[in-house]
C-alpha positions in Angstrom: 0.0 0.0 0.0 1.6 3.3 -1.1 1.4 6.4 1.2 -1.3 8.0 -1.0 -3.5 4.8 -1.2 -3.1 4.3 2.6 -4.2 7.9 3.2 -7.1 7.6 0.8 -8.3 4.3 2.4 -8.1 5.8 5.8 -10.2 8.8 4.8 -12.7 6.5 3.0 -13.1 4.4 6.2 -13.5 7.6 8.3 -16.2 8.7 5.8 -18.0 5.3 6.0 -18.0 5.5 9.8 -19.4 9.0 9.7 -22.2 8.0 7.4 -23.1 5.0 9.6 -22.9 7.2 12.7 -25.2 9.8 11.2 -27.7 7.1 10.1 -27.6 5.8 13.7 -28.3 9.2 15.1 -25.0 9.6 17.1 -23.8 13.0 18.0 -21.0 14.8 16.2 -18.8 14.4 19.2 -19.3 10.6 19.3 -18.7 10.3 15.6 -15.5 12.4 15.9 -14.3 10.2 18.7 -14.9 7.0 16.7 -13.1 8.3 13.6 -9.9 9.4 15.3 -7.2 7.4 17.2 -6.8 7.8 20.9 -3.1 7.5 20.9 -0.3 7.6 18.2 3.3 6.5 19.1 5.8 7.2 16.4 9.5 6.8 17.3 12.8 6.6 15.5 14.8 4.1 17.4 18.5 3.0 17.3 18.8 -0.8 17.5 21.9 -2.6 18.7 23.9 -3.9 15.8 22.1 -1.8 13.2 23.7 1.4 11.9 20.6 3.4 11.0 17.5 4.2 13.1 14.3 2.3 12.5 10.9 3.9 12.6 8.5 2.2 15.0 4.8 2.7 15.3 1.8 1.9 17.5 -1.6 3.4 16.8 -4.4 2.8 19.4 -8.0 3.3 18.2 -10.7 3.5 20.7 -10.8 1.3 23.8 -14.4 1.9 24.8 -15.1 -1.8 24.4 -11.9 -3.1 26.0 -8.1 -3.1 25.7 -6.6 -2.3 22.3 -5.8 -5.3 20.0 -3.8 -5.6 16.8 -0.8 -6.9 15.0 2.7 -5.7 14.4 4.2 -5.8 10.9 7.9 -5.5 9.8 7.9 -4.2 6.3 9.8 -1.6 4.2 6.5 0.3 3.3 5.2 0.6 6.9 4.4 4.2 7.6 2.0 6.1 9.9 -0.8 6.3 7.3 -0.8 2.5 6.8 -0.7 1.8 10.5 -3.6 4.2 11.2 -5.6 2.6 8.4 -5.0 -0.9 9.8 -5.8 0.2 13.4 -9.2 1.7 12.5 -10.0 -1.5 10.6 -9.1 -3.5 13.7 -11.5 -1.4 15.8 -14.3 -2.2 13.3 -13.4 -5.9 13.2 -13.4 -6.4 17.0 -16.7 -4.5 17.3 -18.4 -6.3 14.5 -17.7 -9.9 15.7 -18.5 -9.0 19.3 -15.0 -9.1 20.9 -14.5 -6.9 24.0 -11.5 -5.1 22.5 -10.6 -1.9 20.7 -8.4 -1.5 17.6 -4.7 -1.1 17.3 -1.8 -1.7 14.9 1.9 -1.5 15.1 5.0 -1.8 12.9 8.6 -1.2 12.1 9.9 0.1 8.8 12.4 -2.5 7.6 12.8 -5.3 5.1 13.4 -8.4 7.2 15.3 -10.0 4.2 18.0 -7.5 4.8 18.7 -8.5 8.4 20.0 -11.6 10.2 17.9 -13.5 12.7 19.9 -11.9 15.5 19.2 -8.4 14.2 15.5 -9.2 13.8 15.4 -10.3 17.5 17.1 -7.0 18.4 14.4 -5.1 16.5 11.7 -7.0 18.2 13.1 -6.4 21.7 13.7 -2.7 20.8 10.1 -2.3 19.7 8.9 -3.6 23.1 11.3 -1.4 25.0 9.9 1.6 23.0 6.3 0.6 23.5 6.2 -1.2 26.9 4.4 1.7 28.7 1.6 1.5 26.2 1.0 -2.3 26.0 0.0 -5.0 28.4 -2.7 -7.5 29.2 -5.2 -4.8 30.3 -4.0 -2.1 27.9 -3.1 -3.2 24.4 -2.4 -6.8 23.2 -0.2 -7.0 20.1 0.0 -10.0 17.7 1.8 -11.1 14.6 1.2 -9.5 11.2 3.1 -9.2 7.9 6.7 -10.6 8.4 6.3 -11.3 12.1 5.5 -14.7 13.6 5.4 -16.8 16.8 9.1 -16.6 17.3 9.1 -12.8 17.2 6.2 -12.7 19.6 8.3 -14.9 21.9 11.1 -12.4 21.9 8.6 -9.6 22.6 7.0 -11.5 25.5 10.4 -12.2 27.0 11.5 -8.6 26.7 8.2 -7.3 28.2 8.3 -9.7 31.1 12.0 -8.7 31.9 10.9 -5.1 31.9 7.8 -5.5 34.2 9.3 -8.2 36.4 6.5 -10.6 36.2 4.9 -13.4 34.0 2.3 -11.9 31.7 1.6 -14.3 28.8 -1.6 -12.5 27.9 0.2 -9.3 26.9 0.7 -10.7 23.4 -1.0 -13.3 21.2 0.1 -15.4 18.3 2.6 -17.2 20.5 3.9 -20.7 20.1 1.8 -23.3 22.0 4.7 -23.8 24.5 4.5 -20.2 25.6 0.7 -20.1 26.0 -0.4 -19.9 22.3 -3.9 -21.2 21.3 -4.5 -24.2 19.3 -6.2 -23.3 16.0 -4.6 -19.8 15.8 -2.4 -20.6 12.7 -5.3 -21.2 10.4 -7.9 -19.0 12.2 -8.1 -16.2 9.7 -8.7 -18.6 6.8 -11.1 -20.8 8.8 -13.1 -17.8 10.0 -13.4 -16.7 6.4 -14.5 -20.1 5.2 -17.3 -20.1 7.9 -18.4 -16.6 6.8 -18.4 -17.7 3.1 -20.3 -20.9 3.7 -22.9 -19.1 5.8 -23.3 -16.4 3.1 -23.7 -19.0 0.4 -26.7 -20.3 2.3 -28.4 -16.9 1.8 -27.2 -16.5 -1.9 -27.1 -20.1 -3.3 -27.6 -18.7 -6.8 -24.1 -17.0 -6.8 -22.0 -20.1 -6.0 -22.1 -21.5 -9.5 -19.7 -24.5 -9.9 -17.7 -23.5 -6.7 -14.6 -22.5 -8.7 -12.3 -20.3 -6.6 -9.4 -18.0 -7.4 -7.1 -17.0 -4.5 -4.7 -14.1 -4.8 -1.9 -14.8 -2.4 -0.6 -18.2 -1.2 1.0 -17.2 2.1 -0.4 -18.4 5.4 -3.9 -17.1 4.9 -4.3 -18.0 1.2 -2.8 -21.5 1.5 -5.0 -22.4 4.4 -8.1 -21.0 2.7 -7.2 -23.1 -0.4 -6.9 -26.3 1.4 -9.9 -25.8 3.7 -12.1 -24.9 0.7 -10.8 -27.9 -1.3 -11.9 -30.1 1.6 -15.3 -28.5 1.5 -15.7 -29.5 -2.1 -14.7 -26.3 -3.9 -12.4 -26.4 -6.9 -9.4 -24.1 -6.6 -8.7 -22.9 -10.2 -6.2 -20.1 -9.6 -3.6 -19.1 -7.0 -0.7 -16.7 -6.9 2.5 -15.9 -4.9 4.6 -12.7 -5.0 6.3 -13.9 -8.3 3.2 -14.7 -10.4 0.1 -16.8 -10.7 -1.2 -20.0 -12.1 -4.6 -20.9 -13.4 -6.3 -24.1 -14.5 -10.0 -24.4 -15.3 -10.0 -28.0 -14.2 -8.5 -27.2 -10.8 -5.2 -27.3 -9.0 -3.9 -29.7 -6.4 -3.5 -27.2 -3.6 -2.6 -29.6 -0.9 0.4 -30.6 -3.0 1.3 -27.0 -3.6 1.0 -26.1 0.1 3.3 -28.9 1.0 5.9 -28.0 -1.6 5.8 -24.3 -0.5 6.9 -25.4 3.0 10.0 -27.2 1.8 10.9 -25.3 -1.4 11.6 -21.7 -2.5 10.2 -22.4 -5.9 7.8 -19.9 -7.4 4.4 -21.2 -8.6 5.6 -20.6 -12.2 8.6 -22.8 -11.5 6.5 -25.4 -9.8 4.1 -25.7 -12.8 6.8 -25.2 -15.5 6.2 -28.5 -17.2 2.3 -28.4 -16.9 1.1 -27.3 -20.4 -2.5 -27.2 -19.2 -1.7 -24.6 -16.5 -1.6 -20.9 -17.4 1.3 -19.0 -16.0 0.1 -15.4 -15.6 0.6 -12.3 -13.5 -1.1 -11.5 -10.2 -3.1 -8.8 -12.0 -4.3 -11.2 -14.7 -5.4 -13.7 -12.1 -8.0 -11.4 -10.7 -9.8 -11.3 -14.0 -9.9 -15.1 -14.7 -13.2 -17.1 -14.9 -14.3 -18.2 -11.5 -17.3 -18.0 -9.1 -15.5 -16.9 -6.0 -12.5 -14.5 -5.8 -10.5 -14.3 -2.6 -7.9 -11.5 -2.4 -5.6 -12.8 0.4 -2.5 -10.8 -0.2 -2.0 -7.0 -0.2 -4.2 -3.9 0.0 -5.8 -2.0 -2.9 -5.8 -4.9 -5.4 -9.4 -4.4 -6.8 -9.6 -0.9 -8.3 -11.5 1.2 -10.7 -9.2 -0.1 -13.4 -10.1 -3.8 -13.0 -13.4 -4.0 -11.1 -15.6 -4.0 -14.2 -13.7 -7.0 -15.6 -13.8 -9.3 -12.6 -15.8 -12.4 -13.4 -16.5 -13.7 -9.9 -20.0 -13.5 -8.4 -18.7 -13.5 -4.8 -15.6 -11.7 -3.4 -14.3 -12.9 0.0 -11.9 -10.2 1.3 -9.3 -12.1 3.4 -6.7 -9.3 2.8 -7.2 -6.0 4.7 -8.7 -3.2 2.5 -8.1 -5.0 -0.9 -11.0 -3.1 -2.6 -11.0 0.6 -3.4 -14.1 2.6 -2.7 -14.6 3.3 -6.5 -14.2 -0.4 -7.2 -16.7 -1.2 -4.4 -19.3 1.1 -6.1 -18.7 -0.7 -9.5 -19.1 -4.1 -7.9 -22.3 -3.0 -6.2 -23.7 -1.8 -9.5 -22.8 -5.2 -11.1 -24.4 -7.2 -8.4 -21.2 -8.8 -7.1 -21.5 -9.9 -3.5 -18.5 -8.6 -1.5 -18.0 -10.1 2.0 -16.0 -7.2 3.5 -12.6 -7.7 5.1 -13.6 -6.7 8.7 -16.0 -9.6 8.7 -14.3 -12.0 6.3 -10.8 -12.0 8.0 -12.0 -11.5 11.6 -11.2 -15.1 12.5 -7.6 -14.3 13.2 -8.4 -11.6 15.9 -11.2 -13.8 17.3 -8.8 -16.7 18.1 -6.3 -14.1 19.3 -9.0 -13.0 21.7 -9.5 -16.7 22.7 -5.7 -17.0 23.3 -5.9 -13.9 25.6 -8.8 -15.4 27.5 -7.0 -18.7 28.0 -3.8 -16.8 29.1 -5.8 -14.9 31.7 -7.5 -18.0 33.1 -4.3 -20.2 32.7 -6.7 -22.8 31.4 -6.4 -24.0 27.8 -9.0 -25.3 25.4 -8.8 -28.2 22.9 -8.6 -27.6 19.2 -12.2 -28.7 18.9 -13.4 -26.2 21.6 -11.5 -23.4 19.8 -13.0 -24.3 16.5 -16.6 -24.6 17.8 -16.3 -21.1 19.4 -14.8 -19.6 16.3 -17.6 -21.1 14.2 -20.2 -19.6 16.5 -18.6 -16.1 16.5 -18.3 -16.0 12.7 -21.7 -17.4 11.9 -23.4 -15.1 14.3 -21.6 -12.0 12.9 -22.3 -13.1 9.3 -26.0 -13.6 10.2 -26.2 -10.1 11.8 -24.6 -8.5 8.8 -26.9 -10.3 6.3 -30.0 -9.6 8.3 -29.3 -5.9 8.5 -28.3 -5.6 4.9 -31.7 -7.2 3.8 -33.7 -5.1 6.3 -32.2 -1.7 5.3 -31.3 -2.5 1.6 -27.5 -2.1 2.3 -24.5 -3.8 0.9 -22.8 -6.2 3.3 -20.0 -3.6 3.8 -22.5 -0.9 4.6 -24.3 -3.2 7.1 -21.1 -4.2 8.7 -20.1 -0.6 9.2 -23.4 0.2 10.8 -23.2 -2.7 13.2 -19.6 -2.0 14.2 -20.2 1.7 14.7 -23.4 1.1 16.6 -21.6 -1.0 19.2 -18.6 1.4 19.7 -20.9 4.4 19.7 -23.3 2.9 22.3 -20.3 2.1 24.5 -19.1 5.7 24.3 -22.6 7.0 25.2 -22.9 4.6 28.2 -19.6 6.0 29.4 -20.9 9.5 29.2 -18.7 10.4 26.3 -21.4 12.1 24.2 
């Protein structure tokens, strides 16, 4: 996401929240509070062993419902606009699915490929030293995001506990199981999206066609989505990685691809080099291929005014954050394409992060079956609420989602006397 697209997306989300707030009858003061972050931390930090300072961020967006919650990404394009955009989206996500948490996001501006494992650990620990006053089990609970993982969360937990002088596993989620992580967390974003999709298909069976699916992005979220949907009887006809895409109308063996990706650095084009029946195309071309369901599961701002009119899918499941521009959304609405919005579709990740936090606080851990049953209920209930309101008020799913999310935050603010 470039600086300008981040800024535009942020303003568009603020505008959508304002419209929802006005429709709900909230005061100007309440709407202003919901659309602006409570706290922005932006520091340039020298890290041991690294010659140049690294910009580090944390944006905390509204804790009326509970402590802030949101991931930390390590990426060269991380800037304040991007972090604010992701934080406001997290606020909406937590509110919509009924989690007692507010929104936050964090990051550090670096390309992890340019650093050793020791240097990445030093960055992780420096991030916690910079932010430790602002985070904690009752304040703000970070988690992994782009280019961060359970190991980095482990470093961060260790650094935080050294600083505060006590055990506090619930201060961060996405941890390995050995340090208090939750079963089911790794595939939670994808599994939650699959539950939302299956429920929405019950309401719109005419849109499912032959269950042919294209997935842009074959990282953690995209690969799990592919294998889970294949097990549900869908045909995955197209997938992509950062180096290109492959498409086959008869379907791809995604379990095989997922296994190869774990052990090989081969691109998808290389993997299918000797398959004449498989098209080797670009990521941009993949979005326009013939399918029934399109799942953007990679980066922001992929579906735009330039390509929205040519997308052939009848359903779009947004597993990436903010993959669709506002203009594209308007085009898709006119064309009757059903868009399951990101802050519903990919909320499974933060839902199971919330479960991890609950388990850490209780120091009592659930089975994988218990986690999955609870995730299913959260996602199905949220999907049902969004669908029901969209039908009642003649709204798109995104518009209904905004209204439900804003209503919960706004009501919490009013009850607190913040009118």
